[in-house]
Structure formats: C-alpha cells, structure tokens
FISE-602279 format. One record per residue (C-alpha): residue in one letter; y, z, x; chain. Coordinates in steps of 0.2 Angstrom, whole numbers, plus 5000, padded with zeros to 4 digits. Layout:
N
+---+------+------+------+---+
: r :    Y :    Z :    X : c :
+---+------+------+------+---+
: A :    Y :    Z :    X : A :
...
+---+------+------+------+---+
END
This chain:
248
+---+------+------+------+---+
: r :    Y :    Z :    X : c :
+---+------+------+------+---+
: M : 5370 : 5899 : 4710 : A :
: S : 5380 : 5907 : 4696 : A :
: K : 5374 : 5912 : 4679 : A :
: T : 5378 : 5902 : 4664 : A :
: A : 5379 : 5907 : 4645 : A :
: I : 5378 : 5894 : 4632 : A :
: L : 5382 : 5900 : 4615 : A :
: S : 5385 : 5891 : 4599 : A :
: D : 5389 : 5893 : 4582 : A :
: I : 5398 : 5908 : 4583 : A :
: H : 5406 : 5907 : 4565 : A :
: G : 5419 : 5918 : 4567 : A :
: N : 5408 : 5934 : 4569 : A :
: L : 5418 : 5944 : 4581 : A :
: E : 5407 : 5959 : 4583 : A :
: A : 5391 : 5947 : 4586 : A :
: F : 5402 : 5936 : 4600 : A :
: E : 5410 : 5952 : 4607 : A :
: A : 5391 : 5958 : 4609 : A :
: V : 5385 : 5943 : 4617 : A :
: L : 5400 : 5942 : 4631 : A :
: H : 5395 : 5961 : 4634 : A :
: D : 5378 : 5957 : 4637 : A :
: A : 5381 : 5942 : 4647 : A :
: A : 5392 : 5952 : 4658 : A :
: A : 5378 : 5965 : 4661 : A :
: K : 5368 : 5951 : 4665 : A :
: N : 5380 : 5944 : 4679 : A :
: V : 5384 : 5928 : 4670 : A :
: T : 5400 : 5921 : 4676 : A :
: R : 5402 : 5903 : 4667 : A :
: F : 5403 : 5903 : 4649 : A :
: W : 5400 : 5884 : 4639 : A :
: C : 5402 : 5883 : 4620 : A :
: L : 5392 : 5870 : 4609 : A :
: G : 5405 : 5871 : 4595 : A :
: D : 5405 : 5881 : 4577 : A :
: V : 5417 : 5892 : 4583 : A :
: V : 5424 : 5895 : 4566 : A :
: G : 5419 : 5895 : 4548 : A :
: Y : 5409 : 5907 : 4537 : A :
: G : 5416 : 5921 : 4547 : A :
: P : 5431 : 5934 : 4545 : A :
: N : 5438 : 5932 : 4563 : A :
: P : 5440 : 5913 : 4567 : A :
: N : 5458 : 5915 : 4576 : A :
: E : 5450 : 5929 : 4588 : A :
: C : 5435 : 5920 : 4591 : A :
: L : 5445 : 5904 : 4595 : A :
: D : 5456 : 5914 : 4606 : A :
: L : 5441 : 5921 : 4617 : A :
: V : 5433 : 5904 : 4619 : A :
: R : 5450 : 5894 : 4623 : A :
: Q : 5455 : 5907 : 4636 : A :
: S : 5439 : 5911 : 4644 : A :
: F : 5425 : 5896 : 4643 : A :
: E : 5425 : 5881 : 4654 : A :
: F : 5422 : 5869 : 4638 : A :
: C : 5419 : 5869 : 4619 : A :
: I : 5410 : 5855 : 4610 : A :
: L : 5419 : 5848 : 4593 : A :
: G : 5408 : 5855 : 4580 : A :
: N : 5408 : 5851 : 4562 : A :
: H : 5417 : 5866 : 4556 : A :
: E : 5431 : 5863 : 4567 : A :
: N : 5433 : 5845 : 4562 : A :
: G : 5432 : 5853 : 4544 : A :
: V : 5447 : 5864 : 4549 : A :
: L : 5456 : 5848 : 4556 : A :
: F : 5452 : 5837 : 4544 : A :
: P : 5449 : 5836 : 4524 : A :
: T : 5432 : 5843 : 4521 : A :
: E : 5418 : 5832 : 4516 : A :
: G : 5400 : 5834 : 4515 : A :
: F : 5399 : 5853 : 4515 : A :
: S : 5393 : 5864 : 4500 : A :
: S : 5406 : 5872 : 4489 : A :
: Q : 5404 : 5889 : 4498 : A :
: A : 5407 : 5880 : 4516 : A :
: E : 5422 : 5871 : 4508 : A :
: R : 5430 : 5887 : 4503 : A :
: S : 5426 : 5895 : 4519 : A :
: M : 5434 : 5882 : 4529 : A :
: E : 5450 : 5880 : 4518 : A :
: W : 5452 : 5899 : 4521 : A :
: T : 5448 : 5897 : 4539 : A :
: R : 5461 : 5883 : 4541 : A :
: R : 5475 : 5894 : 4532 : A :
: Q : 5473 : 5909 : 4545 : A :
: V : 5475 : 5896 : 4560 : A :
: L : 5490 : 5888 : 4551 : A :
: N : 5497 : 5904 : 4546 : A :
: S : 5498 : 5911 : 4564 : A :
: P : 5514 : 5916 : 4573 : A :
: L : 5521 : 5898 : 4580 : A :
: E : 5516 : 5899 : 4599 : A :
: L : 5499 : 5904 : 4593 : A :
: R : 5497 : 5891 : 4580 : A :
: E : 5502 : 5878 : 4592 : A :
: Q : 5489 : 5884 : 4605 : A :
: R : 5474 : 5885 : 4591 : A :
: W : 5478 : 5869 : 4583 : A :
: G : 5481 : 5860 : 4601 : A :
: F : 5464 : 5869 : 4606 : A :
: L : 5454 : 5861 : 4591 : A :
: N : 5460 : 5844 : 4593 : A :
: G : 5457 : 5842 : 4610 : A :
: L : 5438 : 5847 : 4609 : A :
: P : 5426 : 5833 : 4615 : A :
: R : 5411 : 5826 : 4605 : A :
: V : 5399 : 5825 : 4621 : A :
: V : 5400 : 5833 : 4637 : A :
: H : 5390 : 5827 : 4650 : A :
: R : 5388 : 5837 : 4667 : A :
: D : 5377 : 5836 : 4682 : A :
: G : 5365 : 5827 : 4673 : A :
: L : 5364 : 5838 : 4658 : A :
: M : 5371 : 5833 : 4641 : A :
: F : 5380 : 5845 : 4628 : A :
: V : 5381 : 5843 : 4610 : A :
: H : 5384 : 5852 : 4593 : A :
: G : 5372 : 5842 : 4582 : A :
: S : 5359 : 5830 : 4593 : A :
: P : 5361 : 5814 : 4605 : A :
: V : 5362 : 5802 : 4591 : A :
: G : 5375 : 5812 : 4580 : A :
: P : 5383 : 5822 : 4592 : A :
: M : 5394 : 5831 : 4578 : A :
: S : 5384 : 5833 : 4564 : A :
: D : 5367 : 5828 : 4564 : A :
: Y : 5354 : 5841 : 4562 : A :
: V : 5337 : 5843 : 4572 : A :
: F : 5326 : 5854 : 4563 : A :
: P : 5309 : 5862 : 4571 : A :
: E : 5300 : 5850 : 4557 : A :
: D : 5308 : 5834 : 4564 : A :
: V : 5294 : 5835 : 4577 : A :
: G : 5284 : 5825 : 4564 : A :
: N : 5295 : 5811 : 4564 : A :
: R : 5288 : 5802 : 4580 : A :
: R : 5302 : 5788 : 4578 : A :
: R : 5316 : 5800 : 4576 : A :
: L : 5311 : 5809 : 4592 : A :
: E : 5309 : 5794 : 4603 : A :
: R : 5327 : 5789 : 4596 : A :
: M : 5334 : 5805 : 4602 : A :
: F : 5326 : 5807 : 4617 : A :
: C : 5330 : 5789 : 4623 : A :
: L : 5349 : 5796 : 4626 : A :
: V : 5344 : 5811 : 4634 : A :
: P : 5346 : 5812 : 4655 : A :
: S : 5337 : 5826 : 4658 : A :
: V : 5341 : 5841 : 4646 : A :
: C : 5352 : 5840 : 4629 : A :
: F : 5358 : 5858 : 4623 : A :
: Q : 5362 : 5860 : 4604 : A :
: G : 5365 : 5869 : 4591 : A :
: H : 5371 : 5866 : 4573 : A :
: T : 5354 : 5872 : 4563 : A :
: H : 5355 : 5889 : 4570 : A :
: I : 5337 : 5890 : 4575 : A :
: P : 5333 : 5893 : 4593 : A :
: G : 5320 : 5882 : 4602 : A :
: V : 5314 : 5870 : 4613 : A :
: F : 5310 : 5851 : 4608 : A :
: T : 5298 : 5841 : 4619 : A :
: P : 5296 : 5822 : 4622 : A :
: D : 5277 : 5824 : 4616 : A :
: G : 5282 : 5832 : 4598 : A :
: R : 5283 : 5849 : 4600 : A :
: F : 5295 : 5863 : 4595 : A :
: L : 5293 : 5879 : 4606 : A :
: S : 5301 : 5894 : 4599 : A :
: P : 5310 : 5908 : 4610 : A :
: S : 5294 : 5920 : 4605 : A :
: E : 5283 : 5906 : 4614 : A :
: L : 5293 : 5906 : 4629 : A :
: P : 5296 : 5924 : 4632 : A :
: D : 5298 : 5922 : 4652 : A :
: G : 5310 : 5907 : 4650 : A :
: F : 5306 : 5889 : 4654 : A :
: G : 5311 : 5875 : 4667 : A :
: S : 5316 : 5856 : 4665 : A :
: G : 5303 : 5846 : 4672 : A :
: E : 5304 : 5835 : 4659 : A :
: K : 5316 : 5828 : 4645 : A :
: L : 5321 : 5843 : 4633 : A :
: M : 5332 : 5846 : 4619 : A :
: V : 5337 : 5864 : 4618 : A :
: N : 5343 : 5872 : 4603 : A :
: V : 5352 : 5888 : 4609 : A :
: G : 5352 : 5896 : 4591 : A :
: S : 5366 : 5905 : 4583 : A :
: V : 5378 : 5919 : 4589 : A :
: G : 5386 : 5923 : 4572 : A :
: Q : 5375 : 5917 : 4560 : A :
: P : 5356 : 5915 : 4565 : A :
: R : 5346 : 5909 : 4554 : A :
: D : 5328 : 5910 : 4561 : A :
: G : 5325 : 5927 : 4552 : A :
: D : 5331 : 5938 : 4566 : A :
: A : 5349 : 5943 : 4563 : A :
: R : 5352 : 5946 : 4581 : A :
: A : 5364 : 5935 : 4589 : A :
: S : 5356 : 5921 : 4600 : A :
: Y : 5362 : 5913 : 4616 : A :
: L : 5355 : 5905 : 4632 : A :
: I : 5357 : 5909 : 4651 : A :
: V : 5355 : 5897 : 4662 : A :
: E : 5352 : 5899 : 4681 : A :
: D : 5348 : 5884 : 4693 : A :
: D : 5334 : 5875 : 4683 : A :
: W : 5328 : 5889 : 4674 : A :
: F : 5333 : 5894 : 4656 : A :
: E : 5329 : 5909 : 4646 : A :
: F : 5334 : 5913 : 4627 : A :
: Q : 5343 : 5929 : 4624 : A :
: R : 5344 : 5940 : 4608 : A :
: V : 5359 : 5954 : 4605 : A :
: E : 5360 : 5967 : 4592 : A :
: Y : 5376 : 5970 : 4586 : A :
: S : 5384 : 5979 : 4570 : A :
: V : 5379 : 5966 : 4557 : A :
: D : 5386 : 5979 : 4542 : A :
: A : 5403 : 5979 : 4550 : A :
: T : 5404 : 5959 : 4548 : A :
: I : 5397 : 5962 : 4531 : A :
: E : 5409 : 5972 : 4526 : A :
: K : 5423 : 5961 : 4533 : A :
: V : 5415 : 5946 : 4524 : A :
: T : 5413 : 5954 : 4507 : A :
: A : 5432 : 5959 : 4507 : A :
: I : 5438 : 5941 : 4507 : A :
: P : 5434 : 5933 : 4492 : A :
: E : 5435 : 5916 : 4499 : A :
: L : 5419 : 5921 : 4510 : A :
: G : 5410 : 5933 : 4498 : A :
: P : 5393 : 5940 : 4496 : A :
: F : 5383 : 5924 : 4499 : A :
: L : 5388 : 5923 : 4515 : A :
: A : 5388 : 5943 : 4518 : A :
: N : 5369 : 5943 : 4513 : A :
: R : 5365 : 5929 : 4523 : A :
: L : 5370 : 5938 : 4539 : A :
: R : 5357 : 5952 : 4534 : A :
: Q : 5344 : 5940 : 4530 : A :
: A : 5347 : 5928 : 4545 : A :
: K : 5342 : 5913 : 4535 : A :
+---+------+------+------+---+
END
C-alpha cells in the first residue's frame, strides 16, 4: 500500500514545509493530507497555500484559515496582527491567483472521514478550534466525550504538540514510540506542527501512515532563514521569530 504523509500547522513556514516534502519524497510517500493552519504566523502564506492546493488530496479548515476568511475573534493581539497581514497577502495576489487561493480557503471542510479514519484540526468535539493538550488526559469525562465520536483513529493538530491519546487516559509522546505504533484500539493522534513546533524540538513534525502503522517524523530545516524573514515583517516580528527557535 502507498505511504501517506499527514501534515498540520504549516503556518506559512516555507522552509520547513519544503524540507518535509523533500523528506517525505525520499521515504517514498505518494499521498499528502493536511489538517489545517497552512497559513498564519509565517512569512510565506501564499506559497504554502499553493503547494497544498496543488499537491494534497485534502486539507482541513484550521482556525487560522477561518481567521483569514472572516473577522478575527478569540486570537491574541500578536496572532490577530499576523492574521490581518496574511489576509492582505492573499487578497493582494494577482487576480487569477487571488481567486484560486480564496476559493481554496472557502472550500475547506471542517471534518473529513475516510476509510474509518477521522481528520480534524482541533478535536472530535470542536473540529476547528478545540485544543486537546497532553494534560487533558487527567480529565476523564472530557476524554470519554471525545472518544465517543472517534470511529477508530482521529488525526488532529492545533496544539503543535505531537503524540498519541489513548481511551484509558494516557498520552504517549513520539519519544515513547520510536518504532511507530499501530491502531489496535481507538486513538487520537496529534501529528505535531510543520512550521511552528511547540514541544521544545524546533524540527518540523509530521506523520507517515502505511497500512495500519504510523510513524512520527522530525525534519531539520533552516530555522534561521525563516526567522530572518519573520523579523523583517513588522506585523510578525521578534516574538514569532523567537518562538521558532525556542519551539515553545
């Protein structure tokens, strides 16, 4: 069976995105799926949008895509400035590209179901904007509510922290699953972030799926090149640049 790469939270980081695509190609990946937040925070939203819409089988609506399409609510002031700048980059595209990019954003689904698998940006109960953090395993009632909606495996992003949630209240980080893992029970799998990891590891994160076996991947990229671009854009600025290096 062909290998599939599942990516999330690219966040306009073209250097990280291209490094992941190169790594996946070297590992014979032939299909690509995205869990949203292609844009936001990063300096190359249009280029990242174009790569996803031209080469990926599907992409989920993330909260940052939604923030580009509609007035921003519920974001920090830094995220809001980034969103407004990103919206201008899309709308200031040449006419044909603007229509293609805007049309792509407008057509993104909140949830995709495929072959018994569920794909969201946030969580099963809040597909676009609900966060599921590792510490949420302590809230058994919340965990049960989510797993009631999971057919077998739910893939998600949004927190930028990769790992696996199990119905019995465990969170397994990628370091605890060095050889990969299977889907013998219901799972929620956070694939991590390509463009802005927040687990202390600045390398881009993504997941490779082959049959019923999943493996987390980490990829080095030129963080300094992205930081230089981000720093040069006042609406993005030093906070977002430092966050890339710190991976927090």
